C-alpha positions as a LaTeX table, in Angstrom:
\begin{tabular}{lrrr}
\hline
Residue & $x$ (\AA) & $y$ (\AA) & $z$ (\AA) \\
\hline
Unk1 & 51.39 & 24.67 & 26.31 \\
Unk2 & 54.51 & 26.59 & 25.91 \\
Unk3 & 52.62 & 29.60 & 24.57 \\
Unk4 & 49.95 & 29.42 & 27.38 \\
Unk5 & 52.58 & 29.81 & 30.22 \\
Unk6 & 54.63 & 32.43 & 28.53 \\
Unk7 & 51.04 & 34.49 & 28.12 \\
Unk8 & 50.53 & 33.93 & 31.94 \\
Unk9 & 53.89 & 34.98 & 32.76 \\
Unk10 & 53.40 & 38.30 & 30.75 \\
Unk11 & 50.06 & 38.76 & 32.24 \\
Unk12 & 51.53 & 38.23 & 35.79 \\
Unk13 & 54.36 & 40.75 & 35.31 \\
Unk14 & 52.00 & 43.18 & 33.94 \\
Unk15 & 49.94 & 42.96 & 36.89 \\
Unk16 & 52.78 & 43.20 & 39.41 \\
Unk17 & 53.86 & 46.19 & 37.55 \\
Unk18 & 50.64 & 47.81 & 37.72 \\
Unk19 & 50.14 & 46.94 & 41.40 \\
Unk20 & 53.65 & 48.67 & 42.24 \\
Unk21 & 52.91 & 51.49 & 40.00 \\
Unk22 & 49.38 & 52.33 & 41.67 \\
Unk23 & 50.96 & 51.79 & 45.29 \\
Unk24 & 53.85 & 54.14 & 44.68 \\
Unk25 & 53.30 & 57.50 & 46.62 \\
Unk26 & 53.26 & 60.35 & 44.37 \\
Unk27 & 56.39 & 62.30 & 44.40 \\
Unk28 & 55.14 & 65.77 & 43.85 \\
Unk29 & 53.10 & 65.58 & 47.04 \\
Unk30 & 56.19 & 65.26 & 49.15 \\
Unk31 & 58.21 & 67.99 & 47.66 \\
Unk32 & 55.18 & 70.36 & 47.78 \\
Unk33 & 54.77 & 69.39 & 51.44 \\
Unk34 & 58.79 & 69.77 & 51.90 \\
Unk35 & 58.30 & 73.43 & 50.31 \\
Unk36 & 55.55 & 74.50 & 52.37 \\
Unk37 & 57.40 & 73.25 & 55.51 \\
Unk38 & 60.68 & 74.71 & 54.61 \\
Unk39 & 59.87 & 78.59 & 55.83 \\
Unk40 & 58.74 & 76.90 & 59.13 \\
Unk41 & 61.85 & 75.12 & 59.14 \\
Unk42 & 64.00 & 78.22 & 58.33 \\
Unk43 & 62.05 & 80.13 & 61.13 \\
Unk44 & 62.63 & 77.42 & 63.91 \\
Unk45 & 66.36 & 77.69 & 62.73 \\
Unk46 & 66.74 & 81.05 & 63.08 \\
Unk47 & 65.12 & 81.19 & 66.41 \\
Unk48 & 67.09 & 78.57 & 67.70 \\
Unk49 & 70.33 & 80.26 & 66.28 \\
Unk50 & 69.04 & 83.61 & 68.02 \\
Unk51 & 68.57 & 81.74 & 71.50 \\
Unk52 & 72.01 & 80.21 & 71.39 \\
Unk53 & 73.37 & 83.78 & 70.51 \\
Unk54 & 71.57 & 84.80 & 73.31 \\
Unk55 & 72.96 & 82.32 & 75.74 \\
Unk56 & 76.35 & 82.80 & 74.70 \\
Unk57 & 76.21 & 86.82 & 75.14 \\
Unk58 & 74.97 & 86.03 & 78.72 \\
Unk59 & 77.87 & 83.60 & 79.18 \\
Unk60 & 80.27 & 86.24 & 77.97 \\
Unk61 & 78.57 & 88.98 & 80.14 \\
Unk62 & 78.79 & 86.61 & 83.22 \\
Unk63 & 82.67 & 85.78 & 82.44 \\
Unk64 & 83.52 & 89.68 & 81.94 \\
Unk65 & 81.66 & 90.56 & 85.39 \\
Unk66 & 83.64 & 87.40 & 86.96 \\
Unk67 & 86.85 & 88.60 & 85.83 \\
Unk68 & 86.16 & 92.21 & 86.82 \\
Unk69 & 85.14 & 91.44 & 90.11 \\
Unk70 & 88.29 & 89.29 & 90.66 \\
Unk71 & 90.36 & 92.06 & 89.34 \\
Unk72 & 88.91 & 94.59 & 91.55 \\
Unk73 & 89.36 & 92.03 & 94.47 \\
Unk74 & 93.00 & 91.51 & 93.74 \\
Unk75 & 93.58 & 95.30 & 93.35 \\
Unk76 & 91.82 & 95.94 & 96.91 \\
Unk77 & 94.02 & 93.15 & 98.34 \\
Unk78 & 97.23 & 94.58 & 96.95 \\
Unk79 & 96.35 & 98.07 & 97.90 \\
Unk80 & 95.66 & 96.85 & 101.48 \\
Unk81 & 98.90 & 94.80 & 101.60 \\
Unk82 & 100.83 & 97.83 & 100.49 \\
Unk83 & 99.21 & 100.07 & 103.25 \\
Unk84 & 99.94 & 97.09 & 105.66 \\
Unk85 & 103.58 & 97.34 & 104.67 \\
Unk86 & 103.97 & 101.04 & 104.84 \\
Unk87 & 102.36 & 101.14 & 108.23 \\
Unk88 & 104.67 & 98.61 & 109.35 \\
Unk89 & 107.57 & 100.50 & 107.90 \\
Unk90 & 106.33 & 103.63 & 109.54 \\
Unk91 & 106.08 & 102.24 & 112.85 \\
Unk92 & 109.39 & 100.57 & 112.63 \\
Unk93 & 111.21 & 103.82 & 111.60 \\
Unk94 & 109.37 & 105.71 & 114.59 \\
Unk95 & 110.67 & 103.13 & 116.81 \\
Unk96 & 114.25 & 103.65 & 115.56 \\
Unk97 & 113.83 & 107.40 & 115.50 \\
Unk98 & 112.82 & 107.29 & 119.23 \\
Unk99 & 115.70 & 104.86 & 120.16 \\
Unk100 & 118.15 & 107.24 & 118.39 \\
Unk101 & 116.73 & 110.29 & 120.17 \\
Unk102 & 116.58 & 108.66 & 123.53 \\
Unk103 & 120.30 & 107.55 & 123.03 \\
Unk104 & 121.34 & 110.55 & 122.15 \\
Unk105 & 119.51 & 112.54 & 124.87 \\
Unk106 & 121.55 & 109.64 & 127.00 \\
Unk107 & 124.70 & 110.39 & 125.49 \\
Unk108 & 124.33 & 114.24 & 125.96 \\
Unk109 & 123.43 & 113.88 & 129.65 \\
Unk110 & 126.53 & 111.74 & 130.29 \\
Unk111 & 128.85 & 113.85 & 128.37 \\
Unk112 & 127.47 & 116.88 & 130.10 \\
Unk113 & 127.62 & 114.87 & 133.44 \\
Unk114 & 131.35 & 114.23 & 132.97 \\
Unk115 & 132.13 & 117.88 & 131.69 \\
Unk116 & 130.57 & 119.30 & 135.08 \\
Unk117 & 132.35 & 116.50 & 137.09 \\
Unk118 & 135.37 & 117.54 & 135.40 \\
Unk119 & 134.83 & 121.20 & 135.96 \\
Unk120 & 134.08 & 120.68 & 139.48 \\
Unk121 & 137.18 & 118.78 & 139.88 \\
Unk122 & 139.23 & 121.18 & 138.00 \\
Unk123 & 137.74 & 124.04 & 140.12 \\
Unk124 & 138.57 & 121.95 & 143.34 \\
Unk125 & 142.12 & 121.72 & 141.72 \\
Unk126 & 142.15 & 125.56 & 141.21 \\
Unk127 & 141.15 & 126.33 & 144.79 \\
Unk128 & 143.51 & 126.53 & 147.88 \\
Unk129 & 141.46 & 123.69 & 149.86 \\
Unk130 & 141.25 & 121.12 & 146.94 \\
Unk131 & 144.62 & 122.21 & 145.22 \\
Unk132 & 146.05 & 119.51 & 143.16 \\
Unk133 & 149.50 & 120.40 & 141.96 \\
Unk134 & 149.64 & 117.87 & 139.19 \\
Unk135 & 146.00 & 118.77 & 137.75 \\
Unk136 & 146.93 & 122.39 & 137.46 \\
Unk137 & 150.38 & 121.86 & 136.11 \\
Unk138 & 148.92 & 119.36 & 133.72 \\
Unk139 & 146.44 & 122.19 & 132.75 \\
Unk140 & 148.95 & 124.57 & 132.18 \\
Unk141 & 151.27 & 122.10 & 130.11 \\
Unk142 & 148.39 & 121.23 & 127.81 \\
Unk143 & 146.97 & 124.74 & 127.28 \\
Unk144 & 147.52 & 126.92 & 124.20 \\
Unk145 & 149.63 & 129.28 & 126.04 \\
Unk146 & 152.91 & 130.42 & 124.83 \\
Unk147 & 156.06 & 128.65 & 126.08 \\
Unk148 & 157.19 & 131.49 & 128.20 \\
Unk149 & 154.00 & 132.15 & 129.92 \\
Unk150 & 153.68 & 128.14 & 130.63 \\
Unk151 & 157.24 & 128.28 & 132.30 \\
Unk152 & 156.53 & 131.45 & 134.35 \\
Unk153 & 152.93 & 130.13 & 135.53 \\
Unk154 & 154.76 & 126.59 & 136.31 \\
Unk155 & 157.67 & 128.39 & 138.38 \\
Unk156 & 155.22 & 130.35 & 140.27 \\
Unk157 & 153.03 & 127.45 & 140.97 \\
Unk158 & 155.79 & 125.54 & 142.27 \\
Unk159 & 156.97 & 128.40 & 144.49 \\
Unk160 & 153.49 & 129.04 & 145.87 \\
Unk161 & 153.01 & 125.34 & 146.31 \\
Unk162 & 153.39 & 125.33 & 150.16 \\
Unk163 & 152.14 & 128.87 & 150.90 \\
Unk164 & 148.26 & 128.90 & 150.95 \\
Unk165 & 148.29 & 132.95 & 150.67 \\
Unk166 & 150.73 & 133.08 & 147.70 \\
Unk167 & 148.75 & 130.01 & 146.28 \\
Unk168 & 145.55 & 131.81 & 146.02 \\
Unk169 & 147.01 & 134.63 & 143.97 \\
Unk170 & 149.00 & 132.28 & 141.81 \\
Unk171 & 145.99 & 129.87 & 141.27 \\
Unk172 & 144.02 & 133.20 & 140.25 \\
Unk173 & 146.49 & 134.18 & 137.58 \\
Unk174 & 146.34 & 130.42 & 136.26 \\
Unk175 & 142.63 & 130.64 & 136.22 \\
Unk176 & 142.77 & 134.03 & 134.54 \\
Unk177 & 145.36 & 132.74 & 131.98 \\
Unk178 & 143.42 & 129.66 & 130.80 \\
Unk179 & 140.13 & 131.29 & 130.75 \\
Unk180 & 138.44 & 129.85 & 133.45 \\
\hline
\end{tabular}
């Protein structure tokens, strides 16, 4: 019986091996299919890569356009702000110039008015009717006349002080000497 069991076992092993042998897929068939499918897969990969490259190019172009627009806006804003600053400074400078001009005109008018008043007062002081001995004597003493001439005019003025006819002639000589 030992030999029968061994024989049956050998037959069973051969049958199982034959079963698996005939059931196994043929290996050349899948490789052939893969070779046939390779160009199509490569073409799909190229198309996919091309699409991705186009999408990346579009994204880069959009980014460049966006950055360019932002830069243009920034330059435009900076230019407007600079112009506004120039306008403000110009307006302030014009205001200062107007104020200075106005102030200078007022000062000139005030000095002119004072000079006219002084001339009127001096004119009155050098007339017989408005005679002011101290003002005329002060004008002689503060003038550029020589010492002898100042002394002579001062003595004549002192002598004519109470005589209107003589005072008229002395005041005329004093005005002439002082260039009035």
